[in-house]
Every structure is written in structure tokens, then in C-alpha cells.
mmCIF file as Biopython writes it, N, C-alpha, C and O atoms, coordinates in Angstrom:
data_model
#
loop_
_atom_site.group_PDB
_atom_site.id
_atom_site.type_symbol
_atom_site.label_atom_id
_atom_site.label_alt_id
_atom_site.label_comp_id
_atom_site.label_asym_id
_atom_site.label_entity_id
_atom_site.label_seq_id
_atom_site.pdbx_PDB_ins_code
_atom_site.Cartn_x
_atom_site.Cartn_y
_atom_site.Cartn_z
_atom_site.occupancy
_atom_site.B_iso_or_equiv
_atom_site.auth_seq_id
_atom_site.auth_asym_id
_atom_site.pdbx_PDB_model_num
ATOM 1   N N  . MET A ? 1  ? -51.436 10.661 31.667 1.0 0.0 1  A 1 
ATOM 2   C CA . MET A ? 1  ? -52.281 11.522 32.513 1.0 0.0 1  A 1 
ATOM 3   C C  . MET A ? 1  ? -52.429 12.850 31.723 1.0 0.0 1  A 1 
ATOM 4   O O  . MET A ? 1  ? -51.681 13.345 30.880 1.0 0.0 1  A 1 
ATOM 5   N N  . ALA A ? 2  ? -53.755 13.340 32.299 1.0 0.0 2  A 1 
ATOM 6   C CA . ALA A ? 2  ? -54.242 14.458 31.621 1.0 0.0 2  A 1 
ATOM 7   C C  . ALA A ? 2  ? -54.479 15.591 32.696 1.0 0.0 2  A 1 
ATOM 8   O O  . ALA A ? 2  ? -54.792 15.334 33.859 1.0 0.0 2  A 1 
ATOM 9   N N  . HIS A ? 3  ? -54.325 16.695 32.268 1.0 0.0 3  A 1 
ATOM 10  C CA . HIS A ? 3  ? -54.855 18.022 32.858 1.0 0.0 3  A 1 
ATOM 11  C C  . HIS A ? 3  ? -55.989 18.270 33.109 1.0 0.0 3  A 1 
ATOM 12  O O  . HIS A ? 3  ? -56.814 18.138 32.205 1.0 0.0 3  A 1 
ATOM 13  N N  . TYR A ? 4  ? -56.335 18.630 34.181 1.0 0.0 4  A 1 
ATOM 14  C CA . TYR A ? 4  ? -57.763 18.929 34.339 1.0 0.0 4  A 1 
ATOM 15  C C  . TYR A ? 4  ? -57.696 20.509 35.239 1.0 0.0 4  A 1 
ATOM 16  O O  . TYR A ? 4  ? -56.802 21.033 35.904 1.0 0.0 4  A 1 
ATOM 17  N N  . TYR A ? 5  ? -58.857 20.856 34.944 1.0 0.0 5  A 1 
ATOM 18  C CA . TYR A ? 5  ? -59.245 22.548 35.447 1.0 0.0 5  A 1 
ATOM 19  C C  . TYR A ? 5  ? -60.742 22.251 36.008 1.0 0.0 5  A 1 
ATOM 20  O O  . TYR A ? 5  ? -61.376 21.217 35.795 1.0 0.0 5  A 1 
ATOM 21  N N  . VAL A ? 6  ? -61.127 23.241 36.679 1.0 0.0 6  A 1 
ATOM 22  C CA . VAL A ? 6  ? -62.325 23.261 37.002 1.0 0.0 6  A 1 
ATOM 23  C C  . VAL A ? 6  ? -62.998 24.353 36.604 1.0 0.0 6  A 1 
ATOM 24  O O  . VAL A ? 6  ? -62.296 25.363 36.555 1.0 0.0 6  A 1 
ATOM 25  N N  . ASN A ? 7  ? -64.281 24.505 36.261 1.0 0.0 7  A 1 
ATOM 26  C CA . ASN A ? 7  ? -65.080 25.688 35.976 1.0 0.0 7  A 1 
ATOM 27  C C  . ASN A ? 7  ? -65.178 26.915 37.419 1.0 0.0 7  A 1 
ATOM 28  O O  . ASN A ? 7  ? -65.430 26.523 38.558 1.0 0.0 7  A 1 
ATOM 29  N N  . THR A ? 8  ? -64.984 28.065 37.156 1.0 0.0 8  A 1 
ATOM 30  C CA . THR A ? 8  ? -64.973 29.062 38.574 1.0 0.0 8  A 1 
ATOM 31  C C  . THR A ? 8  ? -66.337 29.332 38.374 1.0 0.0 8  A 1 
ATOM 32  O O  . THR A ? 8  ? -66.922 29.567 39.432 1.0 0.0 8  A 1 
ATOM 33  N N  . ASN A ? 9  ? -66.934 29.369 37.511 1.0 0.0 9  A 1 
ATOM 34  C CA . ASN A ? 9  ? -68.870 29.300 37.114 1.0 0.0 9  A 1 
ATOM 35  C C  . ASN A ? 9  ? -69.379 28.475 37.351 1.0 0.0 9  A 1 
ATOM 36  O O  . ASN A ? 9  ? -69.307 27.508 36.593 1.0 0.0 9  A 1 
ATOM 37  N N  . ALA A ? 10 ? -70.219 28.414 38.608 1.0 0.0 10 A 1 
ATOM 38  C CA . ALA A ? 10 ? -71.037 27.094 38.640 1.0 0.0 10 A 1 
ATOM 39  C C  . ALA A ? 10 ? -72.342 27.039 37.407 1.0 0.0 10 A 1 
ATOM 40  O O  . ALA A ? 10 ? -72.769 28.005 36.775 1.0 0.0 10 A 1 
ATOM 41  N N  . GLN A ? 11 ? -72.714 25.858 37.324 1.0 0.0 11 A 1 
ATOM 42  C CA . GLN A ? 11 ? -73.715 25.610 36.185 1.0 0.0 11 A 1 
ATOM 43  C C  . GLN A ? 11 ? -74.793 26.265 37.174 1.0 0.0 11 A 1 
ATOM 44  O O  . GLN A ? 11 ? -74.604 26.762 38.284 1.0 0.0 11 A 1 
ATOM 45  N N  . PRO A ? 12 ? -75.982 26.118 36.444 1.0 0.0 12 A 1 
ATOM 46  C CA . PRO A ? 12 ? -77.647 26.510 36.806 1.0 0.0 12 A 1 
ATOM 47  C C  . PRO A ? 12 ? -77.797 25.991 37.872 1.0 0.0 12 A 1 
ATOM 48  O O  . PRO A ? 12 ? -78.298 26.604 38.814 1.0 0.0 12 A 1 
ATOM 49  N N  . THR A ? 13 ? -77.340 24.573 37.964 1.0 0.0 13 A 1 
ATOM 50  C CA . THR A ? 13 ? -77.959 23.916 38.789 1.0 0.0 13 A 1 
ATOM 51  C C  . THR A ? 13 ? -76.863 23.615 40.053 1.0 0.0 13 A 1 
ATOM 52  O O  . THR A ? 13 ? -76.844 22.553 40.675 1.0 0.0 13 A 1 
ATOM 53  N N  . GLY A ? 14 ? -75.921 24.805 40.317 1.0 0.0 14 A 1 
ATOM 54  C CA . GLY A ? 14 ? -75.418 24.804 41.274 1.0 0.0 14 A 1 
ATOM 55  C C  . GLY A ? 14 ? -73.686 23.859 41.151 1.0 0.0 14 A 1 
ATOM 56  O O  . GLY A ? 14 ? -72.826 24.128 41.989 1.0 0.0 14 A 1 
ATOM 57  N N  . GLU A ? 15 ? -73.520 23.254 40.512 1.0 0.0 15 A 1 
ATOM 58  C CA . GLU A ? 15 ? -72.270 22.526 40.552 1.0 0.0 15 A 1 
ATOM 59  C C  . GLU A ? 15 ? -71.127 23.288 39.765 1.0 0.0 15 A 1 
ATOM 60  O O  . GLU A ? 15 ? -71.358 23.991 38.781 1.0 0.0 15 A 1 
ATOM 61  N N  . HIS A ? 16 ? -69.884 23.078 40.293 1.0 0.0 16 A 1 
ATOM 62  C CA . HIS A ? 16 ? -68.747 23.616 39.525 1.0 0.0 16 A 1 
ATOM 63  C C  . HIS A ? 16 ? -68.155 22.440 38.866 1.0 0.0 16 A 1 
ATOM 64  O O  . HIS A ? 16 ? -67.907 21.454 39.560 1.0 0.0 16 A 1 
ATOM 65  N N  . GLU A ? 17 ? -67.876 22.429 37.479 1.0 0.0 17 A 1 
ATOM 66  C CA . GLU A ? 17 ? -67.670 21.238 36.291 1.0 0.0 17 A 1 
ATOM 67  C C  . GLU A ? 17 ? -66.100 20.995 36.383 1.0 0.0 17 A 1 
ATOM 68  O O  . GLU A ? 17 ? -65.340 21.962 36.348 1.0 0.0 17 A 1 
ATOM 69  N N  . VAL A ? 18 ? -65.688 19.877 36.485 1.0 0.0 18 A 1 
ATOM 70  C CA . VAL A ? 18 ? -64.247 19.558 36.164 1.0 0.0 18 A 1 
ATOM 71  C C  . VAL A ? 18 ? -64.283 18.990 34.570 1.0 0.0 18 A 1 
ATOM 72  O O  . VAL A ? 18 ? -65.085 18.157 34.146 1.0 0.0 18 A 1 
ATOM 73  N N  . HIS A ? 19 ? -63.254 19.626 33.823 1.0 0.0 19 A 1 
ATOM 74  C CA . HIS A ? 19 ? -62.981 19.308 32.770 1.0 0.0 19 A 1 
ATOM 75  C C  . HIS A ? 19 ? -61.411 18.893 32.411 1.0 0.0 19 A 1 
ATOM 76  O O  . HIS A ? 19 ? -60.546 19.181 33.238 1.0 0.0 19 A 1 
ATOM 77  N N  . THR A ? 20 ? -61.011 18.157 31.072 1.0 0.0 20 A 1 
ATOM 78  C CA . THR A ? 20 ? -59.699 17.956 30.657 1.0 0.0 20 A 1 
ATOM 79  C C  . THR A ? 20 ? -59.098 18.669 29.811 1.0 0.0 20 A 1 
ATOM 80  O O  . THR A ? 20 ? -59.751 18.576 28.772 1.0 0.0 20 A 1 
ATOM 81  N N  . GLU A ? 21 ? -58.025 19.482 29.619 1.0 0.0 21 A 1 
ATOM 82  C CA . GLU A ? 21 ? -57.478 20.062 28.865 1.0 0.0 21 A 1 
ATOM 83  C C  . GLU A ? 21 ? -57.780 19.200 27.262 1.0 0.0 21 A 1 
ATOM 84  O O  . GLU A ? 21 ? -57.472 18.049 26.956 1.0 0.0 21 A 1 
ATOM 85  N N  . GLY A ? 22 ? -58.472 20.235 26.464 1.0 0.0 22 A 1 
ATOM 86  C CA . GLY A ? 22 ? -59.023 19.803 25.084 1.0 0.0 22 A 1 
ATOM 87  C C  . GLY A ? 22 ? -60.749 19.472 25.022 1.0 0.0 22 A 1 
ATOM 88  O O  . GLY A ? 22 ? -61.397 19.163 24.022 1.0 0.0 22 A 1 
ATOM 89  N N  . CYS A ? 23 ? -61.196 19.633 26.300 1.0 0.0 23 A 1 
ATOM 90  C CA . CYS A ? 23 ? -62.660 19.340 26.190 1.0 0.0 23 A 1 
ATOM 91  C C  . CYS A ? 23 ? -63.266 19.826 24.984 1.0 0.0 23 A 1 
ATOM 92  O O  . CYS A ? 23 ? -62.840 20.849 24.448 1.0 0.0 23 A 1 
ATOM 93  N N  . SER A ? 24 ? -64.176 19.206 24.542 1.0 0.0 24 A 1 
ATOM 94  C CA . SER A ? 24 ? -64.869 19.942 23.662 1.0 0.0 24 A 1 
ATOM 95  C C  . SER A ? 24 ? -66.181 20.675 23.901 1.0 0.0 24 A 1 
ATOM 96  O O  . SER A ? 24 ? -66.983 20.925 23.001 1.0 0.0 24 A 1 
ATOM 97  N N  . HIS A ? 25 ? -66.336 20.990 25.141 1.0 0.0 25 A 1 
ATOM 98  C CA . HIS A ? 25 ? -67.406 21.880 25.834 1.0 0.0 25 A 1 
ATOM 99  C C  . HIS A ? 25 ? -66.457 22.532 27.076 1.0 0.0 25 A 1 
ATOM 100 O O  . HIS A ? 25 ? -66.554 22.129 28.235 1.0 0.0 25 A 1 
ATOM 101 N N  . PRO A ? 26 ? -65.561 23.559 26.673 1.0 0.0 26 A 1 
ATOM 102 C CA . PRO A ? 26 ? -64.764 23.930 27.931 1.0 0.0 26 A 1 
ATOM 103 C C  . PRO A ? 26 ? -65.349 25.385 28.451 1.0 0.0 26 A 1 
ATOM 104 O O  . PRO A ? 26 ? -65.874 26.125 27.618 1.0 0.0 26 A 1 
ATOM 105 N N  . PRO A ? 27 ? -65.285 25.661 29.397 1.0 0.0 27 A 1 
ATOM 106 C CA . PRO A ? 27 ? -65.453 27.109 29.875 1.0 0.0 27 A 1 
ATOM 107 C C  . PRO A ? 27 ? -64.486 28.068 29.294 1.0 0.0 27 A 1 
ATOM 108 O O  . PRO A ? 27 ? -63.479 27.757 28.657 1.0 0.0 27 A 1 
ATOM 109 N N  . LEU A ? 28 ? -64.894 29.273 29.577 1.0 0.0 28 A 1 
ATOM 110 C CA . LEU A ? 28 ? -63.992 30.177 28.902 1.0 0.0 28 A 1 
ATOM 111 C C  . LEU A ? 28 ? -62.725 30.265 29.426 1.0 0.0 28 A 1 
ATOM 112 O O  . LEU A ? 28 ? -62.756 29.712 30.525 1.0 0.0 28 A 1 
ATOM 113 N N  . PRO A ? 29 ? -61.361 30.787 29.128 1.0 0.0 29 A 1 
ATOM 114 C CA . PRO A ? 29 ? -60.238 30.448 29.727 1.0 0.0 29 A 1 
ATOM 115 C C  . PRO A ? 29 ? -60.021 31.145 30.905 1.0 0.0 29 A 1 
ATOM 116 O O  . PRO A ? 29 ? -59.180 30.833 31.748 1.0 0.0 29 A 1 
ATOM 117 N N  . ASN A ? 30 ? -60.910 32.255 30.974 1.0 0.0 30 A 1 
ATOM 118 C CA . ASN A ? 30 ? -60.590 33.189 32.044 1.0 0.0 30 A 1 
ATOM 119 C C  . ASN A ? 30 ? -61.791 32.491 33.508 1.0 0.0 30 A 1 
ATOM 120 O O  . ASN A ? 30 ? -61.974 33.024 34.603 1.0 0.0 30 A 1 
ATOM 121 N N  . HIS A ? 31 ? -62.327 31.372 33.057 1.0 0.0 31 A 1 
ATOM 122 C CA . HIS A ? 31 ? -63.070 30.982 34.368 1.0 0.0 31 A 1 
ATOM 123 C C  . HIS A ? 31 ? -62.709 29.646 34.392 1.0 0.0 31 A 1 
ATOM 124 O O  . HIS A ? 31 ? -63.674 28.920 34.630 1.0 0.0 31 A 1 
ATOM 125 N N  . ARG A ? 32 ? -61.517 28.985 34.207 1.0 0.0 32 A 1 
ATOM 126 C CA . ARG A ? 32 ? -60.755 27.798 34.562 1.0 0.0 32 A 1 
ATOM 127 C C  . ARG A ? 32 ? -59.947 28.302 35.746 1.0 0.0 32 A 1 
ATOM 128 O O  . ARG A ? 32 ? -59.402 29.378 35.992 1.0 0.0 32 A 1 
ATOM 129 N N  . ARG A ? 33 ? -60.064 27.091 36.423 1.0 0.0 33 A 1 
ATOM 130 C CA . ARG A ? 33 ? -58.940 27.035 37.745 1.0 0.0 33 A 1 
ATOM 131 C C  . ARG A ? 33 ? -58.444 25.930 37.648 1.0 0.0 33 A 1 
ATOM 132 O O  . ARG A ? 33 ? -59.178 24.978 37.913 1.0 0.0 33 A 1 
ATOM 133 N N  . PRO A ? 34 ? -57.092 25.676 37.253 1.0 0.0 34 A 1 
ATOM 134 C CA . PRO A ? 34 ? -56.079 24.741 37.091 1.0 0.0 34 A 1 
ATOM 135 C C  . PRO A ? 34 ? -55.945 23.913 38.462 1.0 0.0 34 A 1 
ATOM 136 O O  . PRO A ? 34 ? -55.565 24.397 39.528 1.0 0.0 34 A 1 
ATOM 137 N N  . LEU A ? 35 ? -56.393 22.339 38.206 1.0 0.0 35 A 1 
ATOM 138 C CA . LEU A ? 35 ? -55.975 21.565 39.118 1.0 0.0 35 A 1 
ATOM 139 C C  . LEU A ? 35 ? -55.114 20.405 39.125 1.0 0.0 35 A 1 
ATOM 140 O O  . LEU A ? 35 ? -55.201 19.509 39.964 1.0 0.0 35 A 1 
ATOM 141 N N  . GLY A ? 36 ? -54.104 20.441 37.977 1.0 0.0 36 A 1 
ATOM 142 C CA . GLY A ? 36 ? -52.761 19.562 37.821 1.0 0.0 36 A 1 
ATOM 143 C C  . GLY A ? 36 ? -53.330 18.392 36.782 1.0 0.0 36 A 1 
ATOM 144 O O  . GLY A ? 36 ? -54.369 18.313 36.127 1.0 0.0 36 A 1 
ATOM 145 N N  . TYR A ? 37 ? -52.208 17.545 36.927 1.0 0.0 37 A 1 
ATOM 146 C CA . TYR A ? 37 ? -52.461 16.391 36.439 1.0 0.0 37 A 1 
ATOM 147 C C  . TYR A ? 37 ? -52.783 15.200 37.187 1.0 0.0 37 A 1 
ATOM 148 O O  . TYR A ? 37 ? -52.110 14.945 38.186 1.0 0.0 37 A 1 
ATOM 149 N N  . PHE A ? 38 ? -53.870 14.319 36.780 1.0 0.0 38 A 1 
ATOM 150 C CA . PHE A ? 38 ? -54.026 13.415 37.273 1.0 0.0 38 A 1 
ATOM 151 C C  . PHE A ? 38 ? -54.695 12.257 36.298 1.0 0.0 38 A 1 
ATOM 152 O O  . PHE A ? 38 ? -55.334 12.473 35.269 1.0 0.0 38 A 1 
ATOM 153 N N  . THR A ? 39 ? -54.372 10.921 36.909 1.0 0.0 39 A 1 
ATOM 154 C CA . THR A ? 39 ? -54.704 9.671  36.096 1.0 0.0 39 A 1 
ATOM 155 C C  . THR A ? 39 ? -55.947 9.519  35.880 1.0 0.0 39 A 1 
ATOM 156 O O  . THR A ? 39 ? -56.211 8.894  34.854 1.0 0.0 39 A 1 
ATOM 157 N N  . ASP A ? 40 ? -56.939 9.934  36.594 1.0 0.0 40 A 1 
ATOM 158 C CA . ASP A ? 40 ? -58.198 9.959  36.348 1.0 0.0 40 A 1 
ATOM 159 C C  . ASP A ? 40 ? -59.234 11.093 36.813 1.0 0.0 40 A 1 
ATOM 160 O O  . ASP A ? 40 ? -58.721 11.959 37.521 1.0 0.0 40 A 1 
ATOM 161 N N  . CYS A ? 41 ? -60.693 11.250 36.521 1.0 0.0 41 A 1 
ATOM 162 C CA . CYS A ? 41 ? -61.306 12.219 37.207 1.0 0.0 41 A 1 
ATOM 163 C C  . CYS A ? 41 ? -61.593 12.135 38.215 1.0 0.0 41 A 1 
ATOM 164 O O  . CYS A ? 41 ? -61.994 13.219 38.637 1.0 0.0 41 A 1 
ATOM 165 N N  . LYS A ? 42 ? -61.627 11.121 39.157 1.0 0.0 42 A 1 
ATOM 166 C CA . LYS A ? 42 ? -61.957 11.096 40.458 1.0 0.0 42 A 1 
ATOM 167 C C  . LYS A ? 42 ? -61.041 11.554 41.176 1.0 0.0 42 A 1 
ATOM 168 O O  . LYS A ? 42 ? -61.359 11.853 42.327 1.0 0.0 42 A 1 
ATOM 169 N N  . ASP A ? 43 ? -59.637 11.758 40.750 1.0 0.0 43 A 1 
ATOM 170 C CA . ASP A ? 43 ? -58.720 12.282 41.820 1.0 0.0 43 A 1 
ATOM 171 C C  . ASP A ? 43 ? -58.967 13.932 41.554 1.0 0.0 43 A 1 
ATOM 172 O O  . ASP A ? 43 ? -58.927 14.763 42.462 1.0 0.0 43 A 1 
ATOM 173 N N  . ALA A ? 44 ? -59.197 14.206 40.319 1.0 0.0 44 A 1 
ATOM 174 C CA . ALA A ? 44 ? -59.327 15.765 39.945 1.0 0.0 44 A 1 
ATOM 175 C C  . ALA A ? 44 ? -60.498 16.315 40.626 1.0 0.0 44 A 1 
ATOM 176 O O  . ALA A ? 44 ? -60.413 17.415 41.172 1.0 0.0 44 A 1 
ATOM 177 N N  . VAL A ? 45 ? -61.764 15.531 40.641 1.0 0.0 45 A 1 
ATOM 178 C CA . VAL A ? 45 ? -62.932 15.992 41.231 1.0 0.0 45 A 1 
ATOM 179 C C  . VAL A ? 45 ? -62.654 16.174 42.781 1.0 0.0 45 A 1 
ATOM 180 O O  . VAL A ? 45 ? -62.975 17.224 43.337 1.0 0.0 45 A 1 
ATOM 181 N N  . ARG A ? 46 ? -62.133 15.277 43.374 1.0 0.0 46 A 1 
ATOM 182 C CA . ARG A ? 46 ? -61.383 15.335 45.134 1.0 0.0 46 A 1 
ATOM 183 C C  . ARG A ? 46 ? -60.461 16.519 44.979 1.0 0.0 46 A 1 
ATOM 184 O O  . ARG A ? 46 ? -60.541 17.250 45.967 1.0 0.0 46 A 1 
ATOM 185 N N  . GLU A ? 47 ? -59.676 16.918 44.136 1.0 0.0 47 A 1 
ATOM 186 C CA . GLU A ? 47 ? -58.883 18.328 44.296 1.0 0.0 47 A 1 
ATOM 187 C C  . GLU A ? 47 ? -60.086 19.512 44.183 1.0 0.0 47 A 1 
ATOM 188 O O  . GLU A ? 47 ? -59.972 20.562 44.815 1.0 0.0 47 A 1 
ATOM 189 N N  . ALA A ? 48 ? -61.229 19.243 43.329 1.0 0.0 48 A 1 
ATOM 190 C CA . ALA A ? 48 ? -61.558 20.370 43.191 1.0 0.0 48 A 1 
ATOM 191 C C  . ALA A ? 48 ? -62.526 20.854 44.448 1.0 0.0 48 A 1 
ATOM 192 O O  . ALA A ? 48 ? -62.805 22.006 44.782 1.0 0.0 48 A 1 
ATOM 193 N N  . LYS A ? 49 ? -62.950 19.587 45.039 1.0 0.0 49 A 1 
ATOM 194 C CA . LYS A ? 49 ? -63.687 19.723 46.204 1.0 0.0 49 A 1 
ATOM 195 C C  . LYS A ? 49 ? -62.943 20.457 47.421 1.0 0.0 49 A 1 
ATOM 196 O O  . LYS A ? 49 ? -63.540 21.037 48.328 1.0 0.0 49 A 1 
ATOM 197 N N  . LYS A ? 50 ? -61.862 20.371 47.331 1.0 0.0 50 A 1 
ATOM 198 C CA . LYS A ? 50 ? -60.916 21.826 48.129 1.0 0.0 50 A 1 
ATOM 199 C C  . LYS A ? 50 ? -61.323 22.848 47.761 1.0 0.0 50 A 1 
ATOM 200 O O  . LYS A ? 50 ? -61.311 23.692 48.657 1.0 0.0 50 A 1 
ATOM 201 N N  . HIS A ? 51 ? -61.710 23.205 46.782 1.0 0.0 51 A 1 
ATOM 202 C CA . HIS A ? 51 ? -62.123 24.572 46.620 1.0 0.0 51 A 1 
ATOM 203 C C  . HIS A ? 51 ? -63.586 24.985 46.467 1.0 0.0 51 A 1 
ATOM 204 O O  . HIS A ? 51 ? -64.014 26.106 46.746 1.0 0.0 51 A 1 
ATOM 205 N N  . TYR A ? 52 ? -64.424 23.801 45.921 1.0 0.0 52 A 1 
ATOM 206 C CA . TYR A ? 52 ? -65.963 24.049 45.796 1.0 0.0 52 A 1 
ATOM 207 C C  . TYR A ? 52 ? -66.797 22.915 46.414 1.0 0.0 52 A 1 
ATOM 208 O O  . TYR A ? 52 ? -66.519 21.744 46.155 1.0 0.0 52 A 1 
ATOM 209 N N  . ALA A ? 53 ? -67.732 23.215 47.161 1.0 0.0 53 A 1 
ATOM 210 C CA . ALA A ? 53 ? -68.500 21.913 47.615 1.0 0.0 53 A 1 
ATOM 211 C C  . ALA A ? 53 ? -69.078 21.237 46.944 1.0 0.0 53 A 1 
ATOM 212 O O  . ALA A ? 53 ? -69.249 20.077 47.317 1.0 0.0 53 A 1 
ATOM 213 N N  . ASN A ? 54 ? -69.572 21.642 45.788 1.0 0.0 54 A 1 
ATOM 214 C CA . ASN A ? 54 ? -70.692 21.068 44.919 1.0 0.0 54 A 1 
ATOM 215 C C  . ASN A ? 54 ? -69.686 21.357 43.794 1.0 0.0 54 A 1 
ATOM 216 O O  . ASN A ? 54 ? -69.383 22.459 43.337 1.0 0.0 54 A 1 
ATOM 217 N N  . VAL A ? 55 ? -69.133 19.889 43.365 1.0 0.0 55 A 1 
ATOM 218 C CA . VAL A ? 55 ? -68.242 19.414 42.220 1.0 0.0 55 A 1 
ATOM 219 C C  . VAL A ? 55 ? -68.828 18.273 41.538 1.0 0.0 55 A 1 
ATOM 220 O O  . VAL A ? 55 ? -69.323 17.314 42.130 1.0 0.0 55 A 1 
ATOM 221 N N  . ASP A ? 56 ? -68.736 18.444 39.861 1.0 0.0 56 A 1 
ATOM 222 C CA . ASP A ? 56 ? -69.496 17.180 39.116 1.0 0.0 56 A 1 
ATOM 223 C C  . ASP A ? 56 ? -68.505 17.481 37.960 1.0 0.0 56 A 1 
ATOM 224 O O  . ASP A ? 56 ? -68.040 18.561 37.596 1.0 0.0 56 A 1 
ATOM 225 N N  . GLY A ? 57 ? -68.320 16.295 37.511 1.0 0.0 57 A 1 
ATOM 226 C CA . GLY A ? 57 ? -67.600 16.076 36.129 1.0 0.0 57 A 1 
ATOM 227 C C  . GLY A ? 57 ? -68.213 16.279 34.982 1.0 0.0 57 A 1 
ATOM 228 O O  . GLY A ? 57 ? -69.405 15.988 34.879 1.0 0.0 57 A 1 
ATOM 229 N N  . CYS A ? 58 ? -67.510 16.806 33.936 1.0 0.0 58 A 1 
ATOM 230 C CA . CYS A ? 58 ? -67.877 17.350 32.601 1.0 0.0 58 A 1 
ATOM 231 C C  . CYS A ? 58 ? -68.791 16.110 31.943 1.0 0.0 58 A 1 
ATOM 232 O O  . CYS A ? 58 ? -68.148 15.062 31.878 1.0 0.0 58 A 1 
ATOM 233 N N  . ALA A ? 59 ? -69.836 16.043 31.561 1.0 0.0 59 A 1 
ATOM 234 C CA . ALA A ? 59 ? -70.506 14.825 30.684 1.0 0.0 59 A 1 
ATOM 235 C C  . ALA A ? 59 ? -69.616 14.304 29.380 1.0 0.0 59 A 1 
ATOM 236 O O  . ALA A ? 59 ? -69.439 13.146 29.004 1.0 0.0 59 A 1 
ATOM 237 N N  . TYR A ? 60 ? -69.099 15.587 28.799 1.0 0.0 60 A 1 
ATOM 238 C CA . TYR A ? 60 ? -68.361 15.242 27.332 1.0 0.0 60 A 1 
ATOM 239 C C  . TYR A ? 60 ? -67.159 14.657 27.985 1.0 0.0 60 A 1 
ATOM 240 O O  . TYR A ? 60 ? -66.821 13.518 27.664 1.0 0.0 60 A 1 
ATOM 241 N N  . CYS A ? 61 ? -66.441 15.365 28.926 1.0 0.0 61 A 1 
ATOM 242 C CA . CYS A ? 61 ? -64.655 14.811 28.927 1.0 0.0 61 A 1 
ATOM 243 C C  . CYS A ? 61 ? -64.471 14.002 30.198 1.0 0.0 61 A 1 
ATOM 244 O O  . CYS A ? 61 ? -63.450 13.353 30.423 1.0 0.0 61 A 1 
ATOM 245 N N  . CYS A ? 62 ? -65.616 14.081 31.096 1.0 0.0 62 A 1 
ATOM 246 C CA . CYS A ? 62 ? -65.182 13.083 32.591 1.0 0.0 62 A 1 
ATOM 247 C C  . CYS A ? 62 ? -66.718 12.204 32.645 1.0 0.0 62 A 1 
ATOM 248 O O  . CYS A ? 62 ? -67.394 12.055 33.663 1.0 0.0 62 A 1 
ATOM 249 N N  . PRO A ? 63 ? -66.994 11.767 31.498 1.0 0.0 63 A 1 
ATOM 250 C CA . PRO A ? 63 ? -68.781 11.162 31.793 1.0 0.0 63 A 1 
ATOM 251 C C  . PRO A ? 63 ? -68.601 10.073 32.815 1.0 0.0 63 A 1 
ATOM 252 O O  . PRO A ? 63 ? -69.668 9.600  33.207 1.0 0.0 63 A 1 
ATOM 253 N N  . SER A ? 64 ? -67.359 9.489  33.415 1.0 0.0 64 A 1 
ATOM 254 C CA . SER A ? 64 ? -67.442 8.666  34.533 1.0 0.0 64 A 1 
ATOM 255 C C  . SER A ? 64 ? -67.629 9.207  35.974 1.0 0.0 64 A 1 
ATOM 256 O O  . SER A ? 64 ? -68.051 8.513  36.899 1.0 0.0 64 A 1 
ATOM 257 N N  . CYS A ? 65 ? -67.299 10.425 36.071 1.0 0.0 65 A 1 
ATOM 258 C CA . CYS A ? 65 ? -67.339 11.501 37.083 1.0 0.0 65 A 1 
ATOM 259 C C  . CYS A ? 65 ? -69.097 12.378 36.905 1.0 0.0 65 A 1 
ATOM 260 O O  . CYS A ? 65 ? -69.559 12.787 37.970 1.0 0.0 65 A 1 
ATOM 261 N N  . HIS A ? 66 ? -69.676 12.539 36.043 1.0 0.0 66 A 1 
ATOM 262 C CA . HIS A ? 66 ? -70.719 13.349 35.796 1.0 0.0 66 A 1 
ATOM 263 C C  . HIS A ? 66 ? -71.865 12.718 36.718 1.0 0.0 66 A 1 
ATOM 264 O O  . HIS A ? 66 ? -72.118 11.527 36.536 1.0 0.0 66 A 1 
ATOM 265 N N  . THR A ? 67 ? -72.374 13.220 37.414 1.0 0.0 67 A 1 
ATOM 266 C CA . THR A ? 67 ? -73.429 12.649 38.096 1.0 0.0 67 A 1 
ATOM 267 C C  . THR A ? 67 ? -74.714 13.488 38.213 1.0 0.0 67 A 1 
ATOM 268 O O  . THR A ? 67 ? -75.414 13.080 39.139 1.0 0.0 67 A 1 
ATOM 269 N N  . ARG A ? 68 ? -75.098 14.265 37.723 1.0 0.0 68 A 1 
ATOM 270 C CA . ARG A ? 68 ? -75.994 15.145 37.371 1.0 0.0 68 A 1 
ATOM 271 C C  . ARG A ? 68 ? -76.699 15.005 36.216 1.0 0.0 68 A 1 
ATOM 272 O O  . ARG A ? 68 ? -77.540 15.847 35.900 1.0 0.0 68 A 1 
#
């Protein structure tokens, strides 16, 4: 299981990106909202959508959940 968090700052296109701990392109530490441990990014994205309507996976650490 991996630890996931969501960027509290939206991307220029409006989505909040979900990242794993250790991502090569993370947001600043003060812009991370912890989501918890999940077996895959789909569950982490589902959790992030409880906080933000527009959510996407990071293209680098969550490519199977990256849609934009």
C-alpha cells in the first residue's frame, strides 16, 4: 500500500492532483493534504473527491489515474 496526498492548490487547468509519497514531481509540503494509505490510485482519487470536485492523478506517480 502506498501513502497518498492531494495538492491543495489546483493546477492551472483546475484540477487538484493526487500524488504518492516519494513522487518525483510533488507539491510543496505545505500544499499537501494527506489522504491515507490505499492499494491503488483509484481509491485515493475517490477519497480526494470528498474534498475537491475536480481531481486527477499525477502523470508521474499515478499515471493510470491521470486523465488530463
